[in-house]
Structures are given as structure tokens and as C-alpha cells.
C-alpha positions in Angstrom: -69.5 88.5 132.3 -68.0 86.3 129.5 -71.1 85.9 127.9 -71.9 89.4 127.8 -68.4 90.3 126.6 -68.8 87.6 123.7 -71.9 88.7 122.5 -72.8 90.5 119.3 -70.2 92.8 117.1 -67.2 91.3 119.6 -67.9 87.7 119.1 -68.4 88.8 115.2 -64.8 90.3 115.2 -63.2 87.4 116.8 -65.0 84.9 114.1 -63.8 87.3 111.4 -60.4 87.5 112.4 -60.3 83.4 113.0 -61.1 83.1 109.4 -58.5 85.8 108.1 -55.9 84.0 110.0 -56.8 80.7 108.6 -57.0 82.4 105.1 -53.4 83.8 105.5 -52.0 80.3 107.1 -53.5 78.6 103.7 -51.5 80.9 101.7 -48.3 80.1 103.3 -48.9 76.4 103.6 -49.2 76.7 99.8 -45.2 77.1 99.7 -43.7 74.3 97.3 -42.1 71.9 99.4 -39.8 69.0 97.6 -40.9 65.7 97.9 -44.5 66.6 99.3 -47.7 66.9 97.1 -49.7 69.8 97.6 -52.9 69.4 100.3 -56.2 69.6 98.7 -57.3 71.7 101.7 -55.5 74.6 99.9 -58.4 75.1 98.2 -60.9 75.2 101.2 -62.1 78.8 100.9 -62.6 78.5 97.0 -65.2 75.3 97.8 -67.1 77.4 99.6 -67.4 80.1 97.0 -70.8 80.0 95.1 -69.8 82.6 92.6 -67.1 80.2 91.4 -69.7 77.3 91.6 -72.5 79.3 89.4 -70.1 81.1 87.0 -67.8 77.9 86.1 -71.2 75.8 85.8 -72.4 78.3 83.1 -69.3 79.0 81.3 -67.7 75.6 81.2 -70.9 73.7 82.0 -68.9 71.4 84.6 -67.2 71.9 88.3 -65.4 69.7 90.3 -67.8 67.9 92.9 -66.0 69.5 95.8 -67.1 72.7 94.3 -71.0 71.7 95.3 -69.5 72.4 98.9 -70.6 76.0 97.8 -73.9 75.4 98.4 -73.8 75.1 102.0 -72.9 78.7 101.8 -76.1 79.2 99.7 -78.2 77.6 102.2 -76.9 79.4 105.2 -77.3 82.7 103.0 -80.8 81.6 102.7 -81.5 81.0 106.5 -79.5 83.9 107.8 -78.7 86.3 105.2 -75.4 87.5 103.9 -73.7 86.1 107.3 -70.8 85.2 105.0 -70.0 88.7 104.1 -70.3 89.9 107.7 -68.8 86.8 109.6 -66.5 85.0 107.2 -65.2 86.7 104.1 -61.4 87.4 104.7 -61.6 90.4 102.4 -64.6 91.9 104.0 -62.6 91.8 107.4 -59.7 93.6 105.6 -62.1 96.2 104.5 -63.5 96.4 108.0 -60.2 97.1 109.7 -59.2 99.7 106.7 -62.4 101.3 107.4 -61.7 102.1 111.3 -58.5 103.6 110.2 -59.7 105.4 107.3 -63.2 106.4 108.0 -64.4 108.8 111.2 -66.1 106.8 113.7 -67.3 109.8 115.6 -71.3 109.8 115.8 -71.5 113.4 113.9 -74.5 114.7 112.1 -74.0 114.0 108.8 -72.2 111.2 109.0 -75.3 108.8 108.8 -75.0 106.0 106.1 -78.4 105.0 104.7 -78.9 102.9 101.8 -78.3 104.4 98.3 -79.6 103.6 94.9 -76.0 103.1 93.6 -75.8 100.0 95.8 -77.7 98.4 92.8 -74.8 98.7 90.7 -73.3 95.4 92.1 -76.5 93.6 91.0 -76.4 95.0 87.5 -72.6 94.4 87.3 -73.6 90.6 88.4 -76.1 90.1 85.6 -73.9 91.4 83.1 -71.2 88.9 84.0 -73.4 86.0 84.4 -74.5 86.7 80.7 -70.6 86.6 79.8 -70.7 83.2 81.6 -73.5 82.1 79.4 -71.1 82.4 76.6 -68.0 81.3 78.1 -66.7 84.1 79.8 -65.3 83.4 83.2 -63.9 87.0 84.0 -66.2 87.8 86.8 -63.9 85.7 89.0 -61.3 88.5 88.6 -63.5 90.7 91.3 -64.3 87.5 93.4 -63.3 88.7 96.9 -61.7 85.5 97.7 -59.7 85.3 94.3 -58.8 88.7 94.7 -57.3 88.5 98.2 -55.3 85.4 97.2 -53.9 87.0 94.2 -53.0 90.0 96.0 -51.3 88.2 98.9 -49.4 85.6 96.5 -48.4 88.2 93.9 -47.8 91.2 95.7 -48.0 91.3 99.5 -45.8 87.9 100.3 -42.8 88.7 97.6 -42.8 92.3 99.0 -42.5 90.8 102.9 -39.7 88.6 101.5 -38.0 91.3 99.9 -37.7 93.4 103.0 -36.8 90.3 105.1 -34.2 89.2 102.8 -32.6 92.5 102.4 -32.8 93.6 106.0 -31.1 90.4 107.3 -28.6 90.9 104.9 -27.7 94.3 105.8 -27.9 93.3 109.7 -25.5 90.4 108.8 -22.7 92.5 106.7 -22.9 95.3 109.4 -23.0 92.8 112.4 -23.9 95.4 114.8 -24.1 94.8 118.5 -22.8 96.0 121.9 -19.4 94.3 122.9 -19.8 90.4 122.4 -23.6 90.8 122.1 -24.4 90.6 118.4 -27.8 91.5 116.7 -27.0 88.5 114.3 -27.7 85.8 116.6 -31.1 87.1 117.2 -31.8 87.9 113.7 -30.3 84.9 111.7 -32.3 82.0 113.8 -35.4 84.3 112.8 -34.5 84.7 109.1 -33.4 80.9 108.7 -36.9 79.8 110.2 -38.5 82.4 107.8 -36.8 81.2 104.8 -37.1 77.1 105.3 -40.8 77.6 106.8 -42.7 80.4 104.9 -40.8 81.3 101.5 -39.0 78.1 100.8 -38.0 79.7 97.4 -35.6 82.5 97.6 -36.0 85.9 95.8 -39.5 85.2 94.4 -41.0 87.8 92.4 -43.8 88.2 89.9 -44.8 90.3 86.6 -47.8 92.5 87.3 -47.3 92.5 90.9 -47.7 96.4 90.8 -50.9 96.3 88.9 -52.5 93.8 91.6 -51.3 95.9 94.3 -52.5 99.0 92.8 -56.0 97.6 92.2 -56.2 96.2 95.8 -55.1 99.6 97.4 -57.6 101.5 95.3 -60.5 99.1 96.5 -59.2 99.2 100.1 -58.6 102.8 100.0 -62.0 103.6 98.8 -63.3 102.8 102.4 -62.2 106.5 103.3 -65.1 107.3 101.4 -67.7 104.8 102.5 -67.3 101.9 104.9 -67.0 98.7 102.9 -67.2 100.5 99.8 -66.5 97.6 97.5 -68.8 95.2 99.4 -71.5 97.6 98.9 -71.2 98.8 95.2 -69.3 96.3 93.4 -68.5 93.3 94.8 -70.2 90.4 92.7 -70.2 87.6 95.0 -72.0 90.1 97.7 -74.6 90.7 94.8 -75.1 87.1 94.3 -75.8 86.4 98.0 -77.7 89.5 98.1 -80.1 87.7 95.5 -80.3 84.5 98.0 -80.9 86.9 101.0 -84.2 88.3 99.6 -86.4 87.2 102.3 -84.0 85.2 104.8 -85.3 83.3 108.1 -83.2 85.4 110.5 -84.7 89.1 109.9 -84.2 92.5 111.9 -87.2 93.5 113.6 -88.3 97.1 114.6 -90.3 97.9 117.7 -92.0 101.3 116.5 -93.6 101.9 119.8 -89.9 102.2 121.4 -88.0 103.6 118.5 -86.9 107.2 118.9 -85.4 107.8 115.5 -82.2 108.8 117.0 -80.3 107.4 113.8 -77.4 105.6 115.9 -78.2 102.4 113.8 -77.3 104.3 110.5 -74.2 105.6 112.1 -72.9 102.1 112.6 -74.3 100.0 109.7 -71.4 98.8 107.5 -74.0 97.4 104.8 -76.1 100.8 104.5 -78.9 98.3 104.8 -81.5 100.6 105.8 -83.4 103.9 104.1 -84.2 105.6 107.1 -84.1 105.5 110.9 -85.4 102.1 111.7 -87.4 101.3 108.7 -87.1 100.0 105.3 -84.4 97.5 106.2 -83.1 95.6 103.1 -82.3 92.2 103.8 -80.2 91.8 100.7 -77.9 94.4 101.9 -77.4 93.4 105.6 -74.3 91.7 106.8 -75.5 90.7 109.9 -72.8 92.5 111.9 -75.2 93.2 114.6 -73.9 96.9 115.2 -77.4 98.4 114.9 -78.7 96.0 117.8 -75.6 97.1 119.8 -75.8 100.8 119.1 -79.5 101.1 119.8 -79.9 102.3 123.4 -83.5 101.5 123.6 -83.5 97.6 122.6 -86.0 98.6 119.8 -84.2 96.4 117.0 -83.5 92.9 117.4 -83.0 90.0 114.8 -85.5 87.1 115.1 -86.3 84.0 113.2 -89.2 84.2 111.1 -90.8 81.8 108.6 -89.8 82.7 104.9 -93.4 83.2 103.6 -94.3 85.7 106.5 -93.8 89.2 105.1 -92.0 91.5 107.1 -93.2 95.1 107.6 -89.9 97.0 107.4 -88.1 94.2 104.9 -87.5 96.3 101.8 -86.2 94.2 99.0 -83.9 95.6 96.2 -86.0 96.6 92.9 -84.1 96.2 89.7 -85.6 98.1 86.9 -86.1 96.5 83.8 -84.2 98.8 81.8 -81.5 98.6 84.0 -81.3 94.4 83.8 -81.5 95.0 80.0 -78.8 97.4 80.0 -76.9 94.9 81.9 -77.4 92.0 79.4 -76.5 94.2 76.6 -73.4 95.4 78.2 -72.2 92.0 79.2 -72.6 90.7 75.6 -70.9 93.6 74.2 -68.1 93.5 76.8 -67.5 89.9 76.0 -67.6 90.7 72.3 -65.0 93.2 72.5 -62.7 90.9 74.3 -63.3 88.0 71.6 -63.2 90.1 68.6 -59.4 90.8 68.7 -56.9 89.0 67.0 -56.0 86.9 69.8 -59.5 86.4 71.2 -60.4 84.9 67.8 -57.4 82.9 67.8 -55.8 84.2 64.7 -52.7 84.4 66.2 -51.1 82.1 68.8 -49.0 84.4 70.8 -45.6 82.6 71.3 -44.9 83.8 74.9 -48.4 82.4 76.2 -47.3 79.1 77.4 -49.7 77.4 79.9 -49.0 75.3 82.6 -48.9 71.7 82.0 -52.3 70.0 81.8 -54.2 73.1 80.9 -57.3 72.8 78.8 -57.4 74.3 75.1 -57.5 78.1 75.4 -61.3 78.7 75.1 -62.1 76.0 77.8 -59.0 77.2 79.9 -60.6 80.7 80.0 -64.1 79.4 80.7 -62.6 78.0 84.0 -59.5 80.1 85.2 -60.2 82.4 87.9 -56.8 83.9 88.1 -56.5 83.2 91.7 -52.8 82.5 91.5 -52.9 79.4 93.5 -51.0 77.4 90.8 -48.1 80.2 91.0 -47.9 79.9 94.6 -47.2 76.3 94.6 -44.9 76.4 91.8 -41.3 75.4 93.0 -39.3 77.5 90.4 -41.3 80.6 90.3 -42.0 80.4 86.4 -45.4 80.6 86.5 -46.4 84.3 86.4 -49.4 86.3 85.8 -50.5 87.5 82.3 -50.8 91.1 81.7 -52.6 92.9 79.0 -50.4 92.0 76.4 -52.3 88.5 76.3 -55.6 90.0 75.8 -57.9 91.5 78.7 -59.4 88.0 79.1 -56.3 86.5 79.8 -55.4 89.1 82.5 -53.5 87.7 85.4 -54.2 84.1 84.3 -50.9 81.9 84.7 -48.4 81.5 82.0 -44.9 80.1 82.2 -42.0 82.5 81.5 -38.7 80.4 81.4 -36.4 83.1 81.7 -37.8 83.5 85.4 -38.3 79.9 86.2 -38.8 76.5 84.4 -41.3 73.7 84.5 -39.8 71.2 87.1 -39.6 67.6 85.3 -40.6 66.0 88.5 -43.5 68.3 89.5 -47.2 68.1 88.8 -48.3 70.3 91.8 -50.2 73.2 89.6 -53.0 70.6 88.3 -53.9 69.3 91.9 -54.7 72.8 93.4 -56.7 74.3 90.5 -60.0 75.1 91.9 -62.0 74.6 88.9 -59.7 72.4 87.0 -58.6 74.7 84.3 -55.5 72.9 85.0 -56.1 69.0 84.7 -54.7 67.2 87.4 -52.0 65.0 85.5 -50.2 61.9 86.8 -46.5 62.6 86.9 -46.0 60.3 83.9 -48.5 62.0 81.7 -47.5 65.2 82.7 -43.7 64.5 81.7 -45.0 63.7 78.3 -47.4 66.8 77.9 -45.8 69.3 75.4 -46.2 73.0 77.1 -44.0 74.3 73.7 -41.2 73.9 71.6 -37.5 75.0 72.1 -36.0 76.8 69.1 -32.2 78.2 68.6 -31.5 81.7 67.8 -28.2 81.0 66.0 -27.5 84.5 65.8 -26.7 84.3 69.7 -26.1 80.7 70.3 -22.2 80.4 71.0 -21.3 77.6 69.1 -23.2 79.1 65.8 -22.1 82.4 66.4 -18.6 82.7 68.0 -17.4 79.1 67.0 -17.3 77.6 70.7 -18.6 74.9 72.3 -21.2 75.4 74.8 -22.9 72.3 76.2 -25.2 74.0 79.2 -28.4 73.5 77.5 -28.1 69.9 76.8 -26.5 69.3 80.2 -29.4 70.6 81.8 -32.2 69.1 79.6 -34.1 66.7 82.0 -35.7 64.5 79.3 -34.1 61.1 80.0 -32.7 60.6 76.5 -32.1 64.5 75.9 -34.2 66.8 73.5 -31.3 68.6 72.6 -28.3 66.9 71.1 -25.2 67.7 69.4 -23.6 67.1 65.8 -19.8 67.8 65.1 -19.2 70.3 62.3 -15.8 71.6 61.0 -15.6 75.3 60.7 -12.6 77.7 59.9 -11.6 80.0 62.2 -10.0 83.3 62.2 -6.3 82.4 61.3 -7.7 79.9 58.7 -7.4 76.8 60.7 -10.0 74.2 60.8 -11.4 72.6 63.6 -14.5 70.6 64.9 -17.1 72.0 67.2 -20.2 70.8 68.5 -23.6 72.6 67.4 -26.7 71.6 69.2 -30.2 71.0 67.6 -33.4 70.2 69.1 -35.4 66.9 68.4 -39.1 68.2 68.0 -40.3 64.8 69.0 -38.9 64.7 72.4 -38.9 68.3 73.4 -41.8 69.1 75.9 -41.1 73.2 76.2 -40.5 72.8 79.7 -38.0 75.8 79.6 -35.0 74.5 81.4 -32.7 75.1 78.5 -33.7 78.8 78.1 -33.7 79.2 82.1 -29.8 78.0 82.1 -28.7 79.7 78.7 -25.5 81.5 79.5 -27.2 84.7 77.5 -29.1 86.3 80.5 -30.5 89.5 78.4 -32.2 87.3 75.9 -31.3 83.6 75.8 -30.3 81.9 72.6 -32.5 79.2 73.0 -36.0 80.1 73.6 -39.3 78.2 74.1 -42.5 79.2 72.3 -45.9 77.8 72.4 -45.7 76.0 69.1 -46.3 72.4 69.3 -48.4 72.5 72.3 -50.4 69.5 73.0 -53.3 71.4 74.2 -53.8 73.1 70.7 -53.8 70.8 67.6 -53.8 73.8 65.5 -50.7 75.1 66.7 -48.7 72.1 65.6 -45.9 73.5 63.1 -43.6 70.2 63.7 -45.7 66.9 64.4 -44.5 64.9 67.2 -44.4 61.8 64.8 -41.9 63.0 62.6 -38.3 62.0 62.8 -35.8 64.9 63.1 -33.7 66.0 60.0 -30.2 65.5 61.7 
């Protein structure tokens, strides 16, 4: 009985939910904890992602050695087909769950879901993205399913849940509802404290671009109302790559034509639309191995069997890409990358002052050739200062990390981001080296700085500067006030030889709308051309 209950699709659903749960737990586990380095296991799913391996090796010509674990996924795909898509992929599981609620499950006529030529689209898109990768473009990973789900959970879903929990618990605490001596807060407060200390850690966490990330995710999930697993069939670049590897797998579907009565039940339940007609013309590159077809077949005419790869199958119909379509994909990839790189920012004719990359970030072209925009570095940032870029930094930089000091500074004693980056776009730096890495340079706006503009002492920025011998210092200056009296005030200055651009000063400035001291990308260590004040120069004052 147990063996029968755990067979086929039921076992697959258990495995799918297990991997989805593990994925979510790893996202939660990435919360920043004081005095505890991040675990390398946080990158587990990215290690087994062959798309990240292939694209990073093409774009950056180097990958971390642990990324070679993605070859395991490739071998499994060659042997058993796209089992990763049907059994492991967390985003695929989300699509399966959404499809159950959004798409009709009734076996009516007209709802059969045979293969469509539009399913070649993902293969053409993959060709275009691989061409971009050959010339240093890593943009395909924006659409990688593992990256996409991780980014959405980190930037949008978890902050939304956190806001709801914090606001809800605060409302209950203030109203203090209950019956007689029994109060609801006696139940909610312990739950809130556990949630705060063990799941979120950082209060009121929020991200720029959370709306665009959430809308993008909602659209691709909502498209399950049109077709089950629409994203997986028509767009997913990882699915396209695995489809190429699954061209002639060892594990294949076999049809007994003498038993099949062309009832089309297999087409009603197939999530990948892997067949062109009832029974025959099965496409291994589109099959998720979900086993829905074998369970739906009441005559046992469909079975999956192990077959030697050189043995042709009668009903295995490989995807045929046209030469014209492949050529168009190649030209499209070159044009798209050229359009991204032809802008002022793409040519690096201008260095955006707001583009402050994390400590250890490689020079911008190499950084973009590696960064997947997975948001793992943002998740482990203890201050919440790492935020996703928007279109203002160029399309190629979309959703990649940058430091926004007004939201959170770069903690002087933290080097977590470099140790969790799955492609080492952010290099893992020892803490001492990280503390000497310049992210940018602090500058004063004297029209807003209190000692300059209002003739009053203010020492907040100097007090919070984490540099041991202080990058911000004061000089006493004699001023004449409104009544004509002379007095001494302390005016702050920045020592460019010591400032590392961590952003603490901007974060604590008493001007919250637009700080009187601001950090820009000038003098960053990673860019030899963005050096207005060489680090070896002595200060003028």
C-alpha cells in the first residue's frame, strides 16, 4: 500500500516540496548574524546550476571550483532527461502549485496540451544569451529560475511578510485585546520575538526595486493561467540548456501502439507539452519526467524504460531548430549586447556617483560578466545597505547590488558579501584587506553642513567614523555671528588618504532628506580611472 501510494506523481510532489522547503530555509538561513560568518552551504542550489557554470565560464573565463558541481546536474540530465525541471527546481514547483489554482484541471475536450512550435522560443533565446556571454554579457542569469526565485524571496516576499508581522504585532500590542485577564499579546509577543530574533534579525528591512521584482515574478507565475508551466515551456533558459542535454537520454518514454486507443488523457496531464499528438511523437527535450502521463493512461500503454543512447526510439522526436532562427538569435544577441554597451554608462565615459559597489567587487566590466543579480549578498548584509540597481544604472546593471548609505552603511567589521557570492563577482576578502578597500569617497555639501552653513558645532559624522585614526577630522575656524561677535567653531574635513567610503557618515547625518555629507564612487579601489584624489596625497589642511 505504501509503495503504491508513493509511486509516480505522488513521490514527485513530495520530492518537489522537499526541495522547495530546503530552498526557502537556505534563504532564511542567510540572515545576517553578529559574530558568525555566513555558511558556504547558502550557495548550495547555485553550485548545481549548469546555466551559471556555462555562462560564467563564457563571460568571465573562470568559475569557482565548487561550481563544477553543476556537472552533476548535467550528467543526471543526460541520463534521465529534464528530471531537474520536474523534480528539483524550486521555481518549477511554484509554477506547479500556481497551475493547480489558476488553470482548469477538468479533462474536457479542447484542453489537451500538445507541443507547440513556440516552445522553440526558449532555445532561440538561449542561443542569443550564450552569444552575449561570449562577449562578456552575463544578463541571461537575470532569468535563471534559481536566481529569479532567490531574488524575489529576498527583495520582495520576505520584506512584505516582515512588514505584515511587525505592523500586525504592533497593532495587537497597542490595542491589547483579550477576554478578561486573558490577553492576545501573551500569545503574539513570544511568536513575534522568535520571528524577530531567528528569522529576520534586521528590523524594518526594505529594498529599492522590490516592486519591479515582484511584478515580474507575479506576471510569470500568473501566466500559468494561460498554460501550465508557461515560463518553463517558452522562456526558461535553464530549461532550454537542459533540453539540449536531454536530446537522447537513457531514460525514455515508450509507447505500446497495440494497446493505445488514442484517448488523449496523456495530453491532458502533461506539464511540459512534450508530445505532438496522442501517444506518439514524444520530445525528450521537453519532458519533465513528471510521470503524469503514465498515471493517466488507464491501459498502461505508456512506460519509461532505460535505453542505450545510440538506440533510436521510434516515438522520440527531437526539437529541430531552423538555421534561419539560429542566425537570427545570434544577430539578436549581438545587437542586444551592443545596445547595452553603446550607452554612456556602458562605454564607461561617465562613472555614476551613486554606483557604489560592495567591497571586493571586481572592476565593472568583469563584475557584470560574473554577477547573477541573485541578491544573496543583499540578504546577508547586516545593515541592509546593499540594494538592487534599477534602470538608472543601465540595463546591464539591472538588479545588481550597490551600496545606498542612506539606507545602510558598509559595516567596518563585516566581509560577508564576498563569501556568499556564487560566482565571485565580489571577491572574498580577509577582513583586514576589506577594511582597507575603498568603496568611494565622502564629500561635504557646505550649503547644508551645520558648521559651514549655520555656524554651529556638529560632530556626529566624526564620532561615528569607524576608521581607527578617523578619516574625518576638525579644524577650528573663527567666525562672526549675526550679532557681530567672534567665536570659534569646528569645521569637519575628509582625509582622502584614510576615507574608505563606507557610508557611515552619510547614514548618521542629521539631515535625513539629503545628507550634508555624501559618499560617491570617486576614489574606489577597483577603478584606476575614477581616482580624482590619489590615496598617497597628503591632505591640504
